[in-house]
C-alpha angles and dihedrals in degrees: 000000000000136000125264115220130186107205119215122222095270095048094047088051095048095045091053101035109018112019090165086074092063121093118251088250094053093047091052091049094049091048091050107110088212094057116100111211125203129189120194120231084232087070091063090048091049092050093044092047097047090047091049091054091053097248100112110031091161089067092075091097091054092047095049091058111011093157091056090050089054093047091049090053097045093045093059 
């Protein structure tokens, strides 16, 4: 039986856009096929709000197709 993990906003962003920022342990956990990964809907709100306030301009790609980013992360 695998582990269930809930990613916070930073870990989600790093996993999708900058995986080298993740610790080795986090990468191993996320790449394990038995790990169930959850991402809160609050993460989408957090990213969108931060982007809208001009504090995270590079998030535009994630906002444009948030669901594709989730699918990409979960398919790996």
